[in-house]
DSSP file (Angstrom, degrees, kcal/mol; ACC not computed):
  #  RESIDUE AA STRUCTURE BP1 BP2  ACC     N-H-->O    O-->H-N    N-H-->O    O-->H-N    TCO  KAPPA ALPHA  PHI   PSI    X-CA   Y-CA   Z-CA
    1    1 A M              0   0    0      0, 0.0     2,-0.4     0, 0.0   105,-0.2   0.000 360.0 360.0 360.0 118.0    9.2  -46.5    8.4
    2    2 A G  E     -a  106   0A   0    103,-3.3   105,-2.2    18,-0.1     2,-0.4  -0.836 360.0-172.6-101.2 138.4    7.4  -49.4    6.9
    3    3 A C  E >   -a  107   0A   0     -2,-0.4     3,-2.2   103,-0.2   105,-0.2  -0.958  49.1 -57.2-127.7 149.6    6.0  -49.3    3.4
    4    4 A R  G >  S+     0   0    0    103,-1.8     3,-2.2   105,-0.4     4,-0.2   0.179 124.9  51.6  24.6 -79.3    3.8  -51.8    1.5
    5    5 A G  G >  S+     0   0    0      1,-0.3     3,-2.1     2,-0.2    -1,-0.3   0.729  94.1  70.1 -61.3 -27.4    5.9  -55.0    1.6
    6    6 A V  G <  S+     0   0    0     -3,-2.2    -1,-0.3     1,-0.3    -2,-0.2   0.632  85.2  73.5 -66.5  -9.8    6.4  -55.1    5.3
    7    7 A A  G <  S+     0   0    0     -3,-2.2    17,-1.6     1,-0.2     2,-0.8   0.682  87.6  65.8 -73.3 -16.7    2.6  -55.8    5.5
    8    8 A I    <   +     0   0    0     -3,-2.1    -1,-0.2    -4,-0.2    15,-0.1  -0.772  67.7 156.4-112.4  87.4    3.3  -59.3    4.3
    9    9 A L        -     0   0    0     -2,-0.8    15,-0.1    -3,-0.1    -3,-0.0  -0.854  48.1 -96.8-109.9 145.9    5.4  -61.1    7.0
   10   10 A P    >   -     0   0    0      0, 0.0     3,-1.8     0, 0.0     7,-0.1  -0.213  35.7-112.1 -58.8 151.3    5.6  -64.9    7.5
   11   11 A E  T 3  S+     0   0    0      1,-0.3     6,-0.1     2,-0.0    -2,-0.0   0.822 113.1  59.8 -54.4 -36.5    3.2  -66.3   10.1
   12   12 A G  T 3  S+     0   0    0      1,-0.2     2,-1.7     2,-0.1     3,-0.3   0.580  80.5  87.8 -73.5  -8.7    6.1  -67.3   12.5
   13   13 A M    <>  +     0   0    0     -3,-1.8     4,-2.4     1,-0.2    -1,-0.2  -0.412  46.3 151.8 -89.9  62.7    7.4  -63.7   12.8
   14   14 A S  H  >  +     0   0    0     -2,-1.7     4,-2.4     1,-0.2    -1,-0.2   0.856  69.1  53.8 -65.2 -35.6    5.2  -62.8   15.8
   15   15 A E  H  > S+     0   0    0     -3,-0.3     4,-2.1     2,-0.2    -1,-0.2   0.911 111.0  46.5 -65.3 -40.7    7.6  -60.2   17.2
   16   16 A E  H  > S+     0   0    0      2,-0.2     4,-2.5     1,-0.2     5,-0.3   0.900 111.0  52.4 -66.8 -39.9    7.7  -58.4   13.9
   17   17 A R  H  X>S+     0   0    0     -4,-2.4     4,-2.5     1,-0.2     5,-0.7   0.912 109.6  49.7 -60.5 -41.4    3.9  -58.6   13.6
   18   18 A F  H  <5S+     0   0    0     -4,-2.4    -2,-0.2     2,-0.2    -1,-0.2   0.905 109.8  51.0 -65.3 -40.5    3.7  -57.1   17.1
   19   19 A R  H  <5S+     0   0    0     -4,-2.1    -2,-0.2     1,-0.2    -1,-0.2   0.939 120.9  32.7 -62.2 -46.7    6.1  -54.3   16.2
   20   20 A W  H  <5S-     0   0    0     -4,-2.5    -2,-0.2     2,-0.1    -1,-0.2   0.704  94.5-150.0 -85.8 -19.5    4.2  -53.3   13.0
   21   21 A L  T  <5 +     0   0    0     -4,-2.5    44,-1.9    -5,-0.3     2,-0.3   0.907  58.8  90.2  50.0  53.7    0.7  -54.2   14.4
   22   22 A R  E   < -E   64   0B   0     -5,-0.7     2,-0.4    42,-0.2    42,-0.2  -0.962  54.0-156.2-164.5 159.5   -0.9  -55.2   11.2
   23   23 A Q  E     -E   63   0B   0     40,-2.3    40,-3.1    -2,-0.3     2,-0.2  -0.979  24.7-121.3-144.0 129.9   -1.4  -58.3    9.0
   24   24 A W  E     +E   62   0B   0    -17,-1.6    38,-0.2    -2,-0.4     3,-0.1  -0.469  32.4 169.2 -68.6 136.7   -2.1  -58.4    5.3
   25   25 A V  E     -     0   0B   0     36,-2.5     2,-0.3     1,-0.4    37,-0.2   0.731  54.9 -46.4-112.5 -51.7   -5.3  -60.1    4.4
   26   26 A S  E     -E   61   0B   0     35,-1.7    35,-3.1     2,-0.1    -1,-0.4  -0.975  30.3-128.5-169.0 171.7   -5.9  -59.4    0.7
   27   27 A H    >   -     0   0    0     -2,-0.3     3,-2.0    33,-0.2    33,-0.2  -0.637  33.3-156.3-135.1  78.8   -6.0  -56.8   -2.1
   28   28 A P  T 3  S+     0   0    0      0, 0.0    31,-0.3     0, 0.0    -2,-0.1  -0.247  77.7  28.4 -55.7 137.3   -9.4  -57.3   -3.7
   29   29 A G  T >  S-     0   0    0     29,-0.1     3,-0.6     2,-0.0     2,-0.1   0.331 108.2-115.4  93.5  -8.0   -9.5  -56.1   -7.2
   30   30 A G  T <   -     0   0    0     -3,-2.0    29,-0.6     1,-0.2     3,-0.3  -0.417  58.6 -35.5  78.7-152.7   -5.8  -56.7   -7.9
   31   31 A G  T 3  S+     0   0    0      1,-0.2    -1,-0.2    27,-0.2    27,-0.1   0.442 122.4  63.3 -93.6  -1.2   -3.2  -54.1   -8.6
   32   32 A E    <   +     0   0    0     -3,-0.6     2,-0.5     2,-0.1    -1,-0.2  -0.354  62.8 140.0-122.9  53.6   -5.2  -51.5  -10.7
   33   33 A V  E     -F   57   0C   0     24,-1.9    24,-2.3    -3,-0.3     2,-0.6  -0.835  43.8-142.0 -97.5 129.5   -7.9  -50.2   -8.4
   34   34 A R  E     +F   56   0C   0     -2,-0.5     2,-0.3    22,-0.2    22,-0.2  -0.816  39.1 152.7 -90.0 121.9   -8.7  -46.5   -8.5
   35   35 A Y  E     -F   55   0C   0     20,-2.5    20,-2.5    -2,-0.6     2,-0.3  -0.985  42.4-110.3-150.5 160.3   -9.4  -45.2   -5.0
   36   36 A Q  E     -F   54   0C   0     -2,-0.3     2,-0.6    18,-0.2    39,-0.4  -0.696  17.1-148.9 -89.6 138.6   -9.2  -42.2   -2.7
   37   37 A V  E     -F   53   0C   0     16,-3.7    16,-1.9    -2,-0.3     2,-0.6  -0.959  19.7-156.1-102.9 118.1   -6.8  -41.8    0.2
   38   38 A R  E     -B   73   0A   0     35,-3.2    35,-2.4    -2,-0.6     2,-0.7  -0.852  10.6-139.2-102.1 123.3   -8.5  -39.7    2.8
   39   39 A I  E     +B   72   0A   0     -2,-0.6    33,-0.3    33,-0.2     3,-0.2  -0.710  27.2 172.1 -78.3 116.6   -6.4  -37.8    5.3
   40   40 A V        +     0   0    0     31,-2.1     2,-0.4    -2,-0.7    32,-0.2   0.579  68.1  47.3-106.0 -13.0   -8.2  -38.3    8.6
   41   41 A D    >   +     0   0    0     30,-1.7     3,-0.5     1,-0.1    -1,-0.2  -0.863  57.4 169.0-129.6  97.6   -5.7  -36.7   11.0
   42   42 A R  T 3  S+     0   0    0     -2,-0.4     7,-0.6     1,-0.2    -1,-0.1   0.371  70.5  67.2 -90.2   4.4   -4.5  -33.4    9.6
   43   43 A N  T 3  S+     0   0    0      5,-0.1    -1,-0.2     6,-0.1     2,-0.2   0.579  76.6  97.4 -99.4 -12.3   -2.7  -32.4   12.8
   44   44 A H  S X> S-     0   0    0     -3,-0.5     4,-1.7     1,-0.1     3,-0.6  -0.491  81.9-119.9 -79.0 148.1    0.1  -35.0   12.7
   45   45 A F  T 34 S+     0   0    0      1,-0.2     3,-0.2     2,-0.2    -1,-0.1   0.865 111.1  55.1 -51.8 -41.4    3.5  -34.1   11.3
   46   46 A I  T 34 S+     0   0    0      1,-0.2    -1,-0.2    81,-0.1    81,-0.2   0.862 122.2  24.5 -65.6 -36.9    3.3  -36.7    8.6
   47   47 A T  T X4 S+     0   0    0     -3,-0.6     3,-2.2    -6,-0.2    -1,-0.2   0.389  83.8 135.9-112.4   1.9   -0.1  -35.5    7.2
   48   48 A K  T 3< S+     0   0    0     -4,-1.7    -5,-0.1     1,-0.3     3,-0.1  -0.287  81.0   6.3 -57.4 129.1   -0.2  -31.8    8.2
   49   49 A G  T 3  S+     0   0    0     -7,-0.6    -1,-0.3     1,-0.3     2,-0.2   0.413  99.2 131.4  80.9  -1.7   -1.3  -29.6    5.3
   50   50 A M    <   -     0   0    0     -3,-2.2    -1,-0.3    -8,-0.1     2,-0.3  -0.539  43.3-149.7 -85.9 151.0   -2.1  -32.6    3.0
   51   51 A S        -     0   0    0     -2,-0.2   -14,-0.1     1,-0.1    -1,-0.0  -0.736  34.4 -84.0-108.6 162.4   -5.4  -33.0    1.1
   52   52 A D        -     0   0    0     -2,-0.3     2,-0.3   -13,-0.1   -14,-0.2  -0.296  54.8-175.0 -58.4 151.3   -7.1  -36.2    0.1
   53   53 A F  E     -F   37   0C   0    -16,-1.9   -16,-3.7    -3,-0.1     2,-0.4  -0.949  20.8-116.0-149.1 168.1   -5.8  -37.7   -3.1
   54   54 A E  E     -F   36   0C   0     -2,-0.3     2,-0.3   -18,-0.2   -18,-0.2  -0.839  25.2-179.1-111.3 143.7   -6.4  -40.5   -5.6
   55   55 A V  E     -F   35   0C   0    -20,-2.5   -20,-2.5    -2,-0.4     2,-0.5  -0.938  23.4-144.3-132.1 159.1   -4.2  -43.5   -6.5
   56   56 A V  E     +F   34   0C   0     -2,-0.3     2,-0.3   -22,-0.2   -22,-0.2  -0.950  62.4  92.7-120.9 107.2   -4.4  -46.4   -8.9
   57   57 A S  E    S-F   33   0C   0    -24,-2.3   -24,-1.9    -2,-0.5     2,-0.3  -0.884  82.0 -40.6-167.8-171.7   -2.8  -49.3   -7.1
   58   58 A E        -     0   0    0     -2,-0.3     2,-0.7   -26,-0.2   -27,-0.2  -0.584  49.1-144.0 -70.2 139.2   -3.4  -52.3   -4.9
   59   59 A Q        -     0   0    0    -29,-0.6     2,-0.2   -31,-0.3   -29,-0.1  -0.908  21.4-141.9-107.6 103.3   -5.9  -51.5   -2.2
   60   60 A Y        -     0   0    0     -2,-0.7     2,-0.6   -33,-0.2   -33,-0.2  -0.439  11.3-157.5 -75.2 134.8   -4.7  -53.4    0.9
   61   61 A Y  E     +E   26   0B   0    -35,-3.1   -36,-2.5    -2,-0.2   -35,-1.7  -0.966  29.9 174.1-105.6 117.6   -7.2  -55.0    3.3
   62   62 A L  E     -E   24   0B   0     -2,-0.6     2,-0.6   -38,-0.2   -38,-0.2  -0.872  39.3-127.8-127.2 152.8   -5.3  -55.4    6.6
   63   63 A H  E     -E   23   0B   0    -40,-3.1   -40,-2.3    -2,-0.3     2,-0.3  -0.918  42.0-175.9 -91.6 125.8   -5.9  -56.5   10.1
   64   64 A V  E     -E   22   0B   0     -2,-0.6   -42,-0.2   -42,-0.2   -43,-0.1  -0.894  27.8-108.2-126.5 155.8   -4.6  -53.6   12.2
   65   65 A D    >   -     0   0    0    -44,-1.9     3,-1.6    -2,-0.3   -47,-0.0  -0.602  22.7-131.7 -81.5 139.1   -4.1  -53.0   15.9
   66   66 A P  T 3  S+     0   0    0      0, 0.0    -1,-0.1     0, 0.0   -45,-0.0   0.631 101.7  69.1 -67.8 -11.8   -6.5  -50.5   17.5
   67   67 A V  T 3  S+     0   0    0      2,-0.1   -46,-0.0   -46,-0.0    -2,-0.0   0.687  75.6 107.8 -78.1 -15.9   -3.6  -48.8   19.3
   68   68 A N  S <  S-     0   0    0     -3,-1.6     2,-0.9   -47,-0.1    29,-0.2  -0.335  74.3-128.6 -61.4 138.9   -2.4  -47.5   15.9
   69   69 A R  E     - C   0  96A   0     27,-3.1    27,-1.8   -28,-0.0     2,-0.4  -0.818  27.5-144.4 -88.3 106.5   -2.9  -43.7   15.4
   70   70 A V  E     + C   0  95A   0     -2,-0.9    25,-0.3    25,-0.2     3,-0.1  -0.582  28.1 171.0 -79.8 127.8   -4.6  -43.7   11.9
   71   71 A L  E     +     0   0A   0     23,-3.0   -31,-2.1    -2,-0.4   -30,-1.7   0.697  66.9  15.3-106.2 -29.0   -3.6  -40.8    9.7
   72   72 A A  E     -BC  39  94A   0     22,-1.6    21,-3.2   -33,-0.3    22,-1.6  -0.996  63.8-175.8-149.2 148.2   -5.2  -41.8    6.4
   73   73 A T  E     -BC  38  92A   0    -35,-2.4   -35,-3.2    -2,-0.3     2,-0.3  -0.838  13.9-146.4-134.8 170.9   -7.8  -44.3    5.2
   74   74 A T  E     - C   0  91A   0     17,-2.0    17,-3.4    -2,-0.3     2,-0.6  -0.967  23.3-122.2-134.6 153.5   -9.4  -45.7    2.1
   75   75 A E  E     - C   0  90A   0    -39,-0.4    15,-0.2    -2,-0.3   -39,-0.2  -0.862  17.0-152.6-101.8 122.7  -13.0  -46.9    1.7
   76   76 A F  E     - C   0  89A   0     13,-3.4    13,-1.7    -2,-0.6     3,-0.1  -0.761  22.8-123.7 -86.3 136.1  -13.6  -50.5    0.6
   77   77 A P        -     0   0    0      0, 0.0     2,-0.2     0, 0.0    12,-0.1  -0.176  45.6 -69.1 -69.8 171.9  -16.9  -50.9   -1.2
   78   78 A V        -     0   0    0     10,-0.1     2,-0.5     1,-0.1    10,-0.1  -0.457  51.4-133.3 -63.8 127.5  -19.5  -53.5   -0.1
   79   79 A A        -     0   0    0      8,-0.4     7,-0.2    -2,-0.2     8,-0.2  -0.736  20.4-122.7 -85.3 126.3  -18.1  -57.0   -0.7
   80   80 A E  S    S+     0   0    0     -2,-0.5     2,-0.3     3,-0.1     3,-0.2  -0.384  75.0  32.3 -66.1 144.7  -20.7  -59.2   -2.4
   81   81 A G  S >  S-     0   0    0      1,-0.2     3,-1.6     2,-0.1    -2,-0.0  -0.810 119.6 -11.6 113.1-151.6  -21.5  -62.4   -0.5
   82   82 A R  T 3  S+     0   0    0     -2,-0.3    -1,-0.2     1,-0.3     4,-0.1   0.731 132.2  53.2 -61.9 -24.1  -21.6  -63.2    3.2
   83   83 A H  T >  S+     0   0    0     -3,-0.2     3,-2.2     1,-0.2     4,-0.4   0.569  78.8  95.4 -89.2  -8.3  -19.9  -59.9    4.2
   84   84 A S  G X  S+     0   0    0     -3,-1.6     3,-1.4     1,-0.3    -1,-0.2   0.804  75.3  62.8 -58.1 -32.0  -22.3  -57.6    2.3
   85   85 A P  G 3  S+     0   0    0      0, 0.0    -1,-0.3     0, 0.0    -2,-0.1   0.738  93.3  66.8 -63.9 -17.5  -24.5  -56.9    5.4
   86   86 A N  G <  S-     0   0    0     -3,-2.2    -2,-0.2     1,-0.2    -3,-0.1   0.703  94.6-156.6 -74.9 -18.9  -21.4  -55.4    7.0
   87   87 A G    <   -     0   0    0     -3,-1.4    -8,-0.4    -4,-0.4    -1,-0.2  -0.297  41.3 -10.0  78.5-163.2  -21.4  -52.5    4.5
   88   88 A K        -     0   0    0    -10,-0.1     2,-0.4    -2,-0.0   -10,-0.1  -0.297  64.3-144.1 -70.5 156.1  -18.5  -50.4    3.5
   89   89 A V  E     -C   76   0A   0    -13,-1.7   -13,-3.4   -12,-0.1     2,-0.7  -0.987   5.8-144.5-127.0 129.1  -15.2  -50.6    5.4
   90   90 A D  E     -C   75   0A   0     -2,-0.4   -15,-0.2   -15,-0.2   -17,-0.0  -0.854  25.6-165.2 -88.4 118.9  -12.8  -47.7    6.2
   91   91 A M  E     -C   74   0A   0    -17,-3.4   -17,-2.0    -2,-0.7   -31,-0.1  -0.913  20.6-116.3-111.1 127.9   -9.3  -49.3    6.0
   92   92 A P  E     +C   73   0A   0      0, 0.0   -19,-0.3     0, 0.0   -30,-0.1  -0.327  32.7 172.1 -59.7 140.4   -6.2  -47.6    7.4
   93   93 A V  E    S+     0   0A   0    -21,-3.2    15,-2.5     1,-0.4     2,-0.4   0.642  70.7  26.3-115.3 -37.4   -3.5  -46.7    4.8
   94   94 A V  E    S+CD  72 107A   0    -22,-1.6   -23,-3.0    13,-0.2   -22,-1.6  -0.997  72.6 152.1-131.8 132.8   -1.1  -44.6    6.9
   95   95 A W  E     -CD  70 106A   0     11,-2.1    11,-2.7    -2,-0.4     2,-0.3  -0.978  23.6-151.3-153.2 167.2   -0.6  -44.9   10.7
   96   96 A T  E     +CD  69 105A   0    -27,-1.8   -27,-3.1    -2,-0.3     2,-0.3  -0.884  16.2 164.7-133.0 165.5    1.9  -44.5   13.5
   97   97 A K  E     - D   0 104A   0      7,-1.9     7,-2.9    -2,-0.3     2,-0.4  -0.962  34.9-105.2-166.7 168.6    2.5  -46.0   16.9
   98   98 A W  E     - D   0 103A   0     -2,-0.3     2,-0.4     5,-0.2     5,-0.2  -0.822  21.1-168.9 -99.8 145.7    5.2  -46.2   19.6
   99   99 A Y  E >   - D   0 102A   0      3,-3.1     3,-2.1    -2,-0.4     2,-0.4  -0.856  68.3 -55.3-133.5  97.4    7.2  -49.4   20.1
  100  100 A G  T 3  S-     0   0    0     -2,-0.4    -1,-0.0     1,-0.3     0, 0.0  -0.576 120.7 -23.7  64.7-126.3    9.0  -49.1   23.4
  101  101 A Q  T 3  S+     0   0    0     -2,-0.4    -1,-0.3    -3,-0.1     2,-0.2   0.473 125.4  93.1 -90.3  -3.7   11.0  -45.9   23.0
  102  102 A G  E <   - D   0  99A   0     -3,-2.1    -3,-3.1     1,-0.0     2,-0.4  -0.511  69.8-130.9 -92.9 159.1   10.9  -46.1   19.2
  103  103 A R  E     - D   0  98A   0     29,-0.6     2,-0.4    -5,-0.2    -5,-0.2  -0.872  15.5-161.3-106.9 140.0    8.5  -44.7   16.7
  104  104 A V  E     - D   0  97A   0     -7,-2.9    -7,-1.9    -2,-0.4     2,-0.4  -0.986   7.9-177.9-121.7 129.6    6.9  -46.8   14.0
  105  105 A A  E     - D   0  96A   0     -2,-0.4  -103,-3.3    -9,-0.2     2,-0.4  -0.976   6.4-170.4-123.6 141.5    5.3  -45.2   10.9
  106  106 A Y  E     +aD   2  95A   0    -11,-2.7   -11,-2.1    -2,-0.4     2,-0.4  -0.994  12.6 179.5-136.6 140.2    3.6  -47.3    8.2
  107  107 A C  E     -aD   3  94A   0   -105,-2.2  -103,-1.8    -2,-0.4   -13,-0.2  -0.971  14.4-160.6-138.4 121.1    2.2  -46.5    4.7
  108  108 A S        +     0   0    0    -15,-2.5     2,-0.2    -2,-0.4   -14,-0.1   0.511  62.4 102.4 -80.7  -3.2    0.6  -49.2    2.5
  109  109 A L        +     0   0    0    -16,-0.3  -105,-0.4     1,-0.1    -2,-0.1  -0.486  42.4  77.2 -81.9 149.8    1.1  -47.2   -0.7
  110  110 A G        +     0   0    0     -2,-0.2    -1,-0.1   -52,-0.1  -105,-0.1   0.668  35.3 147.2 127.4  33.1    3.8  -47.9   -3.2
  111  111 A H  S    S+     0   0    0    -53,-0.1     2,-0.3    -3,-0.1   -54,-0.1   0.793  74.1   6.2 -67.0 -28.7    2.9  -50.9   -5.3
  112  112 A N  S  > S-     0   0    0      1,-0.1     4,-2.4     0, 0.0     3,-0.2  -0.913  82.8 -93.7-149.0 174.1    4.7  -49.6   -8.4
  113  113 A A  H  > S+     0   0    0     -2,-0.3     4,-1.5     1,-0.2     5,-0.1   0.832 118.8  58.6 -62.9 -33.8    6.8  -46.8   -9.8
  114  114 A K  H  4 S+     0   0    0      2,-0.2     4,-0.4     1,-0.2    -1,-0.2   0.922 110.6  41.7 -63.6 -43.3    3.8  -44.8  -10.9
  115  115 A V  H >4 S+     0   0    0     -3,-0.2     3,-1.5     1,-0.2     6,-0.3   0.919 112.6  54.2 -68.1 -43.2    2.4  -44.7   -7.4
  116  116 A A  H 3< S+     0   0    0     -4,-2.4    -1,-0.2     1,-0.3    -2,-0.2   0.756 103.1  58.7 -62.8 -24.0    5.9  -44.0   -5.9
  117  117 A A  T 3< S+     0   0    0     -4,-1.5    -1,-0.3    -5,-0.2    -2,-0.2   0.617  79.4 109.7 -81.1 -12.9    6.3  -41.0   -8.2
  118  118 A Q  S <> S-     0   0    0     -3,-1.5     4,-2.4    -4,-0.4     3,-0.2  -0.446  71.4-135.1 -67.3 133.3    3.2  -39.3   -6.9
  119  119 A A  H  > S+     0   0    0      1,-0.2     4,-2.3     2,-0.2     5,-0.2   0.871 103.5  53.6 -56.4 -40.2    4.1  -36.2   -4.8
  120  120 A E  H  > S+     0   0    0      2,-0.2     4,-2.2     1,-0.2    -1,-0.2   0.895 109.6  47.3 -65.2 -39.7    1.7  -37.1   -2.0
  121  121 A V  H  > S+     0   0    0     -6,-0.3     4,-2.5    -3,-0.2    -2,-0.2   0.932 112.3  49.0 -67.8 -45.5    3.1  -40.6   -1.6
  122  122 A R  H  X S+     0   0    0     -4,-2.4     4,-2.8     1,-0.2     5,-0.2   0.887 110.6  52.2 -60.5 -38.2    6.7  -39.3   -1.6
  123  123 A Q  H  X S+     0   0    0     -4,-2.3     4,-2.7    -5,-0.2     5,-0.3   0.916 108.9  49.4 -64.8 -42.9    5.7  -36.7    1.0
  124  124 A L  H  X S+     0   0    0     -4,-2.2     4,-2.3     2,-0.2    -2,-0.2   0.920 113.6  46.6 -61.1 -43.7    4.1  -39.4    3.2
  125  125 A W  H  X S+     0   0    0     -4,-2.5     4,-2.5     2,-0.2    -2,-0.2   0.944 114.6  45.8 -64.5 -48.2    7.3  -41.6    3.0
  126  126 A L  H  X S+     0   0    0     -4,-2.8     4,-2.5     1,-0.2    -2,-0.2   0.955 117.1  42.9 -61.4 -51.2    9.7  -38.7    3.6
  127  127 A R  H  X S+     0   0    0     -4,-2.7     4,-2.8     1,-0.2    -1,-0.2   0.867 112.0  55.5 -64.9 -34.8    7.7  -37.3    6.6
  128  128 A G  H  X S+     0   0    0     -4,-2.3     4,-2.5    -5,-0.3    -1,-0.2   0.920 110.0  45.9 -61.7 -43.5    7.2  -40.8    7.9
  129  129 A C  H  X S+     0   0    0     -4,-2.5     4,-2.0     2,-0.2    -2,-0.2   0.922 113.9  48.2 -64.5 -44.6   10.9  -41.4    7.9
  130  130 A L  H  <>S+     0   0    0     -4,-2.5     5,-3.3     2,-0.2     6,-0.2   0.921 113.7  46.9 -62.6 -44.0   11.6  -38.1    9.6
  131  131 A W  H ><5S+     0   0    0     -4,-2.8     3,-1.5     1,-0.2    -2,-0.2   0.934 112.0  49.7 -63.8 -45.9    9.0  -38.6   12.2
  132  132 A A  H 3<5S+     0   0    0     -4,-2.5   -29,-0.6     1,-0.3    -1,-0.2   0.840 112.9  47.7 -62.7 -32.9   10.1  -42.2   13.0
  133  133 A A  T 3<5S-     0   0    0     -4,-2.0    -1,-0.3    -5,-0.2    -2,-0.2   0.398 111.9-121.4 -86.4   2.5   13.7  -40.9   13.3
  134  134 A K  T < 5S+     0   0    0     -3,-1.5    -3,-0.2    -4,-0.2     3,-0.2   0.889  79.0 123.6  56.2  41.3   12.6  -38.0   15.6
  135  135 A A    > < +     0   0    0     -5,-3.3     3,-2.1    -6,-0.2     4,-0.2  -0.179  13.2 136.6-123.6  37.7   14.1  -35.7   13.0
  136  136 A E  G >   +     0   0    0      1,-0.3     3,-1.9    -6,-0.2    -1,-0.1   0.790  64.4  70.6 -57.9 -28.2   11.1  -33.5   12.1
  137  137 A S  G 3  S+     0   0    0      1,-0.3    -1,-0.3    -3,-0.2    -2,-0.1   0.674  87.6  65.8 -65.4 -15.2   13.3  -30.4   12.2
  138  138 A L  G <         0   0    0     -3,-2.1    -1,-0.3     1,-0.2    -2,-0.2   0.526 360.0 360.0 -82.7  -5.1   15.0  -31.6    9.0
  139  139 A A    <         0   0    0     -3,-1.9    -1,-0.2    -4,-0.2    -2,-0.1   0.496 360.0 360.0 -69.7 360.0   11.8  -31.2    7.0
């Protein structure tokens, strides 16, 4: 189960990048951005029964691999400048994938203690760990 910091790996760690299949790009707006986390896959063990929720935290802009199964996203507003014709961007926040016989779960939330104290974030982390360990029956 990867959380927040694992998104920032040194350039030379290509094997780790491949395992996690994402690369941190930026967090526009800094650490105090109010945004919605939208649950987009309500059938997965990690997000089953969850509703959309709000956080005030860093909003990560990441490069992610298209094989990832996206469970939750956030919407980035239109960026002023050369990218504005591209419009709004849905950015993955929670996803899973297989790595060989292993399971990988990732959640970009958890920049500070206030975010980590949110019930929804703790639920994502706990279920992510259980799913990655193939221990869903312990939930």
